[in-house]
Backbone atoms as SQL, in Angstrom:
CREATE TABLE atoms (id INTEGER PRIMARY KEY, chain TEXT, resi INTEGER, resn TEXT, atom TEXT, x REAL, y REAL, z REAL);
INSERT INTO atoms VALUES
  (1, 'A', 1, 'UNK', 'N', 0.828, -1.196, 0.000),
  (2, 'A', 1, 'UNK', 'CA', 0.000, 0.000, 0.000),
  (3, 'A', 1, 'UNK', 'C', 0.873, 1.260, 0.000),
  (4, 'A', 2, 'UNK', 'N', 1.926, 1.247, 0.810),
  (5, 'A', 2, 'UNK', 'CA', 2.844, 2.380, 0.888),
  (6, 'A', 2, 'UNK', 'C', 3.482, 2.649, -0.470),
  (7, 'A', 3, 'UNK', 'N', 3.864, 1.573, -1.156),
  (8, 'A', 3, 'UNK', 'CA', 4.502, 1.698, -2.462),
  (9, 'A', 3, 'UNK', 'C', 3.559, 2.340, -3.474),
  (10, 'A', 4, 'UNK', 'N', 2.296, 1.943, -3.445),
  (11, 'A', 4, 'UNK', 'CA', 1.311, 2.494, -4.380),
  (12, 'A', 4, 'UNK', 'C', 1.101, 3.981, -4.143),
  (13, 'A', 5, 'UNK', 'N', 1.015, 4.392, -2.880),
  (14, 'A', 5, 'UNK', 'CA', 0.836, 5.804, -2.546),
  (15, 'A', 5, 'UNK', 'C', 2.040, 6.614, -2.997),
  (16, 'A', 6, 'UNK', 'N', 3.233, 6.089, -2.767),
  (17, 'A', 6, 'UNK', 'CA', 4.451, 6.783, -3.216),
  (18, 'A', 6, 'UNK', 'C', 4.486, 6.910, -4.729),
  (19, 'A', 7, 'UNK', 'N', 4.092, 5.870, -5.430),
  (20, 'A', 7, 'UNK', 'CA', 4.075, 5.926, -6.893),
  (21, 'A', 7, 'UNK', 'C', 3.054, 6.949, -7.384),
  (22, 'A', 8, 'UNK', 'N', 1.881, 6.988, -6.758),
  (23, 'A', 8, 'UNK', 'CA', 0.864, 7.970, -7.148),
  (24, 'A', 8, 'UNK', 'C', 1.342, 9.397, -6.900),
  (25, 'A', 9, 'UNK', 'N', 2.002, 9.627, -5.778),
  (26, 'A', 9, 'UNK', 'CA', 2.534, 10.962, -5.493),
  (27, 'A', 9, 'UNK', 'C', 3.618, 11.348, -6.487),
  (28, 'A', 10, 'UNK', 'N', 4.465, 10.396, -6.850),
  (29, 'A', 10, 'UNK', 'CA', 5.498, 10.668, -7.855),
  (30, 'A', 10, 'UNK', 'C', 4.873, 10.987, -9.209),
  (31, 'A', 11, 'UNK', 'N', 3.825, 10.266, -9.577),
  (32, 'A', 11, 'UNK', 'CA', 3.131, 10.538, -10.837),
  (33, 'A', 11, 'UNK', 'C', 2.506, 11.929, -10.798),
  (34, 'A', 12, 'UNK', 'N', 1.922, 12.319, -9.662),
  (35, 'A', 12, 'UNK', 'CA', 1.338, 13.651, -9.533),
  (36, 'A', 12, 'UNK', 'C', 2.395, 14.742, -9.640),
  (37, 'A', 13, 'UNK', 'N', 3.554, 14.509, -9.061),
  (38, 'A', 13, 'UNK', 'CA', 4.635, 15.497, -9.141),
  (39, 'A', 13, 'UNK', 'C', 5.109, 15.654, -10.583),
  (40, 'A', 14, 'UNK', 'N', 5.309, 14.551, -11.276),
  (41, 'A', 14, 'UNK', 'CA', 5.710, 14.611, -12.684),
  (42, 'A', 14, 'UNK', 'C', 4.600, 15.243, -13.515),
  (43, 'A', 15, 'UNK', 'N', 3.353, 14.883, -13.218),
  (44, 'A', 15, 'UNK', 'CA', 2.220, 15.473, -13.935),
  (45, 'A', 15, 'UNK', 'C', 2.128, 16.972, -13.731),
  (46, 'A', 16, 'UNK', 'N', 2.385, 17.436, -12.509),
  (47, 'A', 16, 'UNK', 'CA', 2.365, 18.874, -12.236),
  (48, 'A', 16, 'UNK', 'C', 3.461, 19.592, -13.016),
  (49, 'A', 17, 'UNK', 'N', 4.631, 18.990, -13.078),
  (50, 'A', 17, 'UNK', 'CA', 5.728, 19.583, -13.834),
  (51, 'A', 17, 'UNK', 'C', 5.368, 19.687, -15.317),
  (52, 'A', 18, 'UNK', 'N', 4.893, 18.587, -15.885),
  (53, 'A', 18, 'UNK', 'CA', 4.537, 18.600, -17.299),
  (54, 'A', 18, 'UNK', 'C', 3.360, 19.529, -17.570),
  (55, 'A', 19, 'UNK', 'N', 2.391, 19.561, -16.663),
  (56, 'A', 19, 'UNK', 'CA', 1.248, 20.461, -16.801),
  (57, 'A', 19, 'UNK', 'C', 1.713, 21.912, -16.866),
  (58, 'A', 20, 'UNK', 'N', 2.620, 22.279, -15.974),
  (59, 'A', 20, 'UNK', 'CA', 3.088, 23.665, -15.944),
  (60, 'A', 20, 'UNK', 'C', 3.886, 24.024, -17.196),
  (61, 'A', 21, 'UNK', 'N', 4.619, 23.059, -17.737),
  (62, 'A', 21, 'UNK', 'CA', 5.408, 23.317, -18.942),
  (63, 'A', 21, 'UNK', 'C', 4.548, 23.341, -20.206),
  (64, 'A', 22, 'UNK', 'N', 3.492, 22.528, -20.255),
  (65, 'A', 22, 'UNK', 'CA', 2.683, 22.415, -21.465),
  (66, 'A', 22, 'UNK', 'C', 1.480, 23.344, -21.488),
  (67, 'A', 23, 'UNK', 'N', 1.148, 23.963, -20.376),
  (68, 'A', 23, 'UNK', 'CA', -0.033, 24.823, -20.302),
  (69, 'A', 23, 'UNK', 'C', -0.056, 25.915, -21.375),
  (70, 'A', 24, 'UNK', 'N', 1.057, 26.614, -21.641),
  (71, 'A', 24, 'UNK', 'CA', 1.005, 27.641, -22.693),
  (72, 'A', 24, 'UNK', 'C', 0.792, 27.066, -24.097),
  (73, 'A', 25, 'UNK', 'N', 1.047, 25.775, -24.272),
  (74, 'A', 25, 'UNK', 'CA', 0.982, 25.152, -25.597),
  (75, 'A', 25, 'UNK', 'C', -0.147, 24.129, -25.711),
  (76, 'A', 26, 'UNK', 'N', -1.131, 24.194, -24.828),
  (77, 'A', 26, 'UNK', 'CA', -2.171, 23.168, -24.774),
  (78, 'A', 26, 'UNK', 'C', -2.973, 23.073, -26.069),
  (79, 'A', 27, 'UNK', 'N', -3.094, 24.153, -26.802),
  (80, 'A', 27, 'UNK', 'CA', -3.856, 24.135, -28.052),
  (81, 'A', 27, 'UNK', 'C', -3.114, 23.430, -29.182),
  (82, 'A', 28, 'UNK', 'N', -1.826, 23.241, -29.038),
  (83, 'A', 28, 'UNK', 'CA', -1.026, 22.620, -30.101),
  (84, 'A', 28, 'UNK', 'C', -0.669, 21.170, -29.811),
  (85, 'A', 29, 'UNK', 'N', -1.224, 20.577, -28.755),
  (86, 'A', 29, 'UNK', 'CA', -0.911, 19.193, -28.404),
  (87, 'A', 29, 'UNK', 'C', -1.579, 18.220, -29.367),
  (88, 'A', 30, 'UNK', 'N', -0.909, 17.087, -29.633),
  (89, 'A', 30, 'UNK', 'CA', -1.507, 16.004, -30.409),
  (90, 'A', 30, 'UNK', 'C', -2.641, 15.384, -29.604),
  (91, 'A', 31, 'UNK', 'N', -3.547, 14.709, -30.302),
  (92, 'A', 31, 'UNK', 'CA', -4.697, 14.100, -29.635),
  (93, 'A', 31, 'UNK', 'C', -4.286, 13.058, -28.601),
  (94, 'A', 32, 'UNK', 'N', -3.224, 12.315, -28.871),
  (95, 'A', 32, 'UNK', 'CA', -2.822, 11.262, -27.933),
  (96, 'A', 32, 'UNK', 'C', -2.277, 11.845, -26.627),
  (97, 'A', 33, 'UNK', 'N', -1.743, 13.055, -26.648),
  (98, 'A', 33, 'UNK', 'CA', -1.237, 13.687, -25.440),
  (99, 'A', 33, 'UNK', 'C', -2.261, 14.637, -24.827),
  (100, 'A', 34, 'UNK', 'N', -3.208, 15.096, -25.633),
  (101, 'A', 34, 'UNK', 'CA', -4.220, 16.026, -25.143),
  (102, 'A', 34, 'UNK', 'C', -5.093, 15.382, -24.063),
  (103, 'A', 35, 'UNK', 'N', -5.386, 14.106, -24.199),
  (104, 'A', 35, 'UNK', 'CA', -6.189, 13.403, -23.196),
  (105, 'A', 35, 'UNK', 'C', -5.493, 13.352, -21.850),
  (106, 'A', 36, 'UNK', 'N', -4.206, 13.066, -21.864),
  (107, 'A', 36, 'UNK', 'CA', -3.436, 13.042, -20.626),
  (108, 'A', 36, 'UNK', 'C', -3.346, 14.433, -20.026),
  (109, 'A', 37, 'UNK', 'N', -3.117, 15.432, -20.876),
  (110, 'A', 37, 'UNK', 'CA', -3.065, 16.808, -20.379),
  (111, 'A', 37, 'UNK', 'C', -4.402, 17.210, -19.776),
  (112, 'A', 38, 'UNK', 'N', -5.504, 16.859, -20.433),
  (113, 'A', 38, 'UNK', 'CA', -6.824, 17.203, -19.909),
  (114, 'A', 38, 'UNK', 'C', -7.095, 16.530, -18.570),
  (115, 'A', 39, 'UNK', 'N', -6.618, 15.293, -18.401),
  (116, 'A', 39, 'UNK', 'CA', -6.773, 14.601, -17.125),
  (117, 'A', 39, 'UNK', 'C', -6.076, 15.376, -16.006),
  (118, 'A', 40, 'UNK', 'N', -4.824, 15.733, -16.230),
  (119, 'A', 40, 'UNK', 'CA', -4.084, 16.479, -15.209),
  (120, 'A', 40, 'UNK', 'C', -4.652, 17.891, -15.034),
  (121, 'A', 41, 'UNK', 'N', -5.159, 18.472, -16.104),
  (122, 'A', 41, 'UNK', 'CA', -5.762, 19.792, -16.004),
  (123, 'A', 41, 'UNK', 'C', -7.000, 19.754, -15.107),
  (124, 'A', 42, 'UNK', 'N', -7.854, 18.750, -15.294),
  (125, 'A', 42, 'UNK', 'CA', -9.045, 18.596, -14.451),
  (126, 'A', 42, 'UNK', 'C', -8.667, 18.311, -13.004),
  (127, 'A', 43, 'UNK', 'N', -7.558, 17.656, -12.813),
  (128, 'A', 43, 'UNK', 'CA', -7.099, 17.325, -11.464),
  (129, 'A', 43, 'UNK', 'C', -6.471, 18.527, -10.767),
  (130, 'A', 44, 'UNK', 'N', -5.628, 19.267, -11.479),
  (131, 'A', 44, 'UNK', 'CA', -4.872, 20.354, -10.860),
  (132, 'A', 44, 'UNK', 'C', -5.603, 21.700, -10.842),
  (133, 'A', 45, 'UNK', 'N', -6.448, 21.974, -11.824),
  (134, 'A', 45, 'UNK', 'CA', -7.105, 23.284, -11.891),
  (135, 'A', 45, 'UNK', 'C', -7.876, 23.651, -10.623),
  (136, 'A', 46, 'UNK', 'N', -8.714, 22.775, -10.062),
  (137, 'A', 46, 'UNK', 'CA', -9.409, 23.162, -8.824),
  (138, 'A', 46, 'UNK', 'C', -8.448, 23.466, -7.672),
  (139, 'A', 47, 'UNK', 'N', -7.411, 22.645, -7.551),
  (140, 'A', 47, 'UNK', 'CA', -6.442, 22.871, -6.466),
  (141, 'A', 47, 'UNK', 'C', -5.685, 24.177, -6.676),
  (142, 'A', 48, 'UNK', 'N', -5.247, 24.425, -7.899),
  (143, 'A', 48, 'UNK', 'CA', -4.484, 25.639, -8.188),
  (144, 'A', 48, 'UNK', 'C', -5.356, 26.883, -8.054),
  (145, 'A', 49, 'UNK', 'N', -6.618, 26.798, -8.481),
  (146, 'A', 49, 'UNK', 'CA', -7.521, 27.942, -8.321),
  (147, 'A', 49, 'UNK', 'C', -7.760, 28.260, -6.849),
  (148, 'A', 50, 'UNK', 'N', -7.908, 27.226, -6.031),
  (149, 'A', 50, 'UNK', 'CA', -8.056, 27.445, -4.593),
  (150, 'A', 50, 'UNK', 'C', -6.808, 28.108, -4.013),
  (151, 'A', 51, 'UNK', 'N', -5.642, 27.591, -4.372),
  (152, 'A', 51, 'UNK', 'CA', -4.392, 28.156, -3.848),
  (153, 'A', 51, 'UNK', 'C', -4.168, 29.582, -4.339),
  (154, 'A', 52, 'UNK', 'N', -4.594, 29.885, -5.566),
  (155, 'A', 52, 'UNK', 'CA', -4.462, 31.260, -6.073),
  (156, 'A', 52, 'UNK', 'C', -5.306, 32.230, -5.261),
  (157, 'A', 53, 'UNK', 'N', -6.442, 31.758, -4.749),
  (158, 'A', 53, 'UNK', 'CA', -7.284, 32.605, -3.913),
  (159, 'A', 53, 'UNK', 'C', -6.694, 32.834, -2.538),
  (160, 'A', 54, 'UNK', 'N', -5.914, 31.870, -2.061),
  (161, 'A', 54, 'UNK', 'CA', -5.323, 31.958, -0.721),
  (162, 'A', 54, 'UNK', 'C', -3.959, 32.644, -0.763),
  (163, 'A', 55, 'UNK', 'N', -3.152, 32.314, -1.752),
  (164, 'A', 55, 'UNK', 'CA', -1.777, 32.805, -1.838),
  (165, 'A', 55, 'UNK', 'C', -1.667, 33.750, -3.031),
  (166, 'A', 56, 'UNK', 'N', -1.309, 34.963, -2.761),
  (167, 'A', 56, 'UNK', 'CA', -1.177, 35.969, -3.815),
  (168, 'A', 56, 'UNK', 'C', 0.159, 35.805, -4.546),
  (169, 'A', 57, 'UNK', 'N', 0.236, 36.275, -5.796),
  (170, 'A', 57, 'UNK', 'CA', 1.504, 36.214, -6.536),
  (171, 'A', 57, 'UNK', 'C', 2.615, 36.986, -5.811),
  (172, 'A', 58, 'UNK', 'N', 3.819, 36.472, -5.950),
  (173, 'A', 58, 'UNK', 'CA', 4.985, 37.058, -5.295),
  (174, 'A', 58, 'UNK', 'C', 5.640, 38.047, -6.255),
  (175, 'A', 59, 'UNK', 'N', 5.745, 39.291, -5.829),
  (176, 'A', 59, 'UNK', 'CA', 6.328, 40.356, -6.647),
  (177, 'A', 59, 'UNK', 'C', 7.847, 40.177, -6.712),
  (178, 'A', 60, 'UNK', 'N', 8.380, 40.002, -7.927),
  (179, 'A', 60, 'UNK', 'CA', 9.825, 39.811, -8.098),
  (180, 'A', 60, 'UNK', 'C', 10.470, 40.933, -8.889),
  (181, 'A', 61, 'UNK', 'N', 9.686, 41.881, -9.328),
  (182, 'A', 61, 'UNK', 'CA', 10.226, 43.007, -10.077),
  (183, 'A', 61, 'UNK', 'C', 9.125, 43.989, -10.387),
  (184, 'A', 62, 'UNK', 'N', 9.475, 45.014, -11.126),
  (185, 'A', 62, 'UNK', 'CA', 8.509, 46.029, -11.505),
  (186, 'A', 62, 'UNK', 'C', 7.539, 45.457, -12.531),
  (187, 'A', 63, 'UNK', 'N', 6.302, 45.236, -12.125),
  (188, 'A', 63, 'UNK', 'CA', 5.301, 44.658, -13.006),
  (189, 'A', 63, 'UNK', 'C', 5.502, 43.184, -13.278),
  (190, 'A', 64, 'UNK', 'N', 6.293, 42.502, -12.457),
  (191, 'A', 64, 'UNK', 'CA', 6.592, 41.084, -12.658),
  (192, 'A', 64, 'UNK', 'C', 6.314, 40.330, -11.366),
  (193, 'A', 65, 'UNK', 'N', 5.427, 39.340, -11.448),
  (194, 'A', 65, 'UNK', 'CA', 5.074, 38.550, -10.271),
  (195, 'A', 65, 'UNK', 'C', 5.058, 37.070, -10.647),
  (196, 'A', 66, 'UNK', 'N', 5.365, 36.228, -9.665),
  (197, 'A', 66, 'UNK', 'CA', 5.408, 34.780, -9.854),
  (198, 'A', 66, 'UNK', 'C', 4.174, 34.172, -9.205),
  (199, 'A', 67, 'UNK', 'N', 3.464, 33.318, -9.967),
  (200, 'A', 67, 'UNK', 'CA', 2.320, 32.587, -9.430),
  (201, 'A', 67, 'UNK', 'C', 2.846, 31.513, -8.481),
  (202, 'A', 68, 'UNK', 'N', 2.545, 31.651, -7.217),
  (203, 'A', 68, 'UNK', 'CA', 3.086, 30.753, -6.198),
  (204, 'A', 68, 'UNK', 'C', 2.252, 29.488, -6.006),
  (205, 'A', 69, 'UNK', 'N', 1.087, 29.393, -6.649),
  (206, 'A', 69, 'UNK', 'CA', 0.202, 28.257, -6.409),
  (207, 'A', 69, 'UNK', 'C', 0.845, 26.935, -6.834),
  (208, 'A', 70, 'UNK', 'N', 1.529, 26.902, -7.980),
  (209, 'A', 70, 'UNK', 'CA', 2.163, 25.658, -8.422),
  (210, 'A', 70, 'UNK', 'C', 3.319, 25.278, -7.502),
  (211, 'A', 71, 'UNK', 'N', 4.051, 26.259, -7.021),
  (212, 'A', 71, 'UNK', 'CA', 5.168, 25.985, -6.114),
  (213, 'A', 71, 'UNK', 'C', 4.651, 25.442, -4.789),
  (214, 'A', 72, 'UNK', 'N', 3.583, 26.032, -4.271),
  (215, 'A', 72, 'UNK', 'CA', 3.008, 25.561, -3.008),
  (216, 'A', 72, 'UNK', 'C', 2.454, 24.151, -3.176),
  (217, 'A', 73, 'UNK', 'N', 1.781, 23.872, -4.291),
  (218, 'A', 73, 'UNK', 'CA', 1.267, 22.522, -4.531),
  (219, 'A', 73, 'UNK', 'C', 2.409, 21.521, -4.641),
  (220, 'A', 74, 'UNK', 'N', 3.485, 21.886, -5.289),
  (221, 'A', 74, 'UNK', 'CA', 4.652, 21.003, -5.373),
  (222, 'A', 74, 'UNK', 'C', 5.224, 20.728, -3.988),
  (223, 'A', 75, 'UNK', 'N', 5.338, 21.751, -3.173),
  (224, 'A', 75, 'UNK', 'CA', 5.850, 21.573, -1.811),
  (225, 'A', 75, 'UNK', 'C', 4.941, 20.651, -1.018),
  (226, 'A', 76, 'UNK', 'N', 3.629, 20.825, -1.148),
  (227, 'A', 76, 'UNK', 'CA', 2.692, 19.950, -0.441),
  (228, 'A', 76, 'UNK', 'C', 2.827, 18.501, -0.885),
  (229, 'A', 77, 'UNK', 'N', 2.960, 18.275, -2.191),
  (230, 'A', 77, 'UNK', 'CA', 3.140, 16.905, -2.683),
  (231, 'A', 77, 'UNK', 'C', 4.453, 16.304, -2.196),
  (232, 'A', 78, 'UNK', 'N', 5.516, 17.109, -2.186),
  (233, 'A', 78, 'UNK', 'CA', 6.807, 16.613, -1.686),
  (234, 'A', 78, 'UNK', 'C', 6.743, 16.314, -0.195),
  (235, 'A', 79, 'UNK', 'N', 6.031, 17.142, 0.552),
  (236, 'A', 79, 'UNK', 'CA', 5.870, 16.878, 1.984),
  (237, 'A', 79, 'UNK', 'C', 5.090, 15.592, 2.220),
  (238, 'A', 80, 'UNK', 'N', 4.037, 15.379, 1.455),
  (239, 'A', 80, 'UNK', 'CA', 3.280, 14.131, 1.574),
  (240, 'A', 80, 'UNK', 'C', 4.146, 12.924, 1.244),
  (241, 'A', 81, 'UNK', 'N', 4.974, 13.061, 0.249),
  (242, 'A', 81, 'UNK', 'CA', 5.882, 11.980, -0.125),
  (243, 'A', 81, 'UNK', 'C', 6.900, 11.732, 0.981),
  (244, 'A', 82, 'UNK', 'N', 7.403, 12.813, 1.592),
  (245, 'A', 82, 'UNK', 'CA', 8.396, 12.677, 2.658),
  (246, 'A', 82, 'UNK', 'C', 7.799, 12.164, 3.953),
  (247, 'A', 83, 'UNK', 'N', 6.557, 12.506, 4.258),
  (248, 'A', 83, 'UNK', 'CA', 5.916, 12.048, 5.495),
  (249, 'A', 83, 'UNK', 'C', 5.754, 10.533, 5.474),
  (250, 'A', 84, 'UNK', 'N', 5.489, 9.988, 4.310),
  (251, 'A', 84, 'UNK', 'CA', 5.302, 8.542, 4.190),
  (252, 'A', 84, 'UNK', 'C', 6.569, 7.754, 4.469),
  (253, 'A', 85, 'UNK', 'N', 7.698, 8.381, 4.442),
  (254, 'A', 85, 'UNK', 'CA', 8.960, 7.660, 4.661),
  (255, 'A', 85, 'UNK', 'C', 9.298, 7.490, 6.132),
  (256, 'A', 86, 'UNK', 'N', 8.601, 8.225, 6.996),
  (257, 'A', 86, 'UNK', 'CA', 8.924, 8.137, 8.425),
  (258, 'A', 86, 'UNK', 'C', 8.067, 7.160, 9.143);
């Protein structure tokens, strides 16, 4: 059971990374990859929208801010993965 949970968390972490990289190009994805992207999009969008409401973008320059929701979600997934090891 522990192994399955760790594998699912690892898949979610990889999915979050790929989701963040492919989001600007979602309209140009092939059909075989669009289904996988849509799955992760349906999974991550509610969580990211909630986190965006709670955590405001971090100002890093004049007119430049970083969306912290993906970083916070990544940290939460890594913490869940690390808690299972103890």
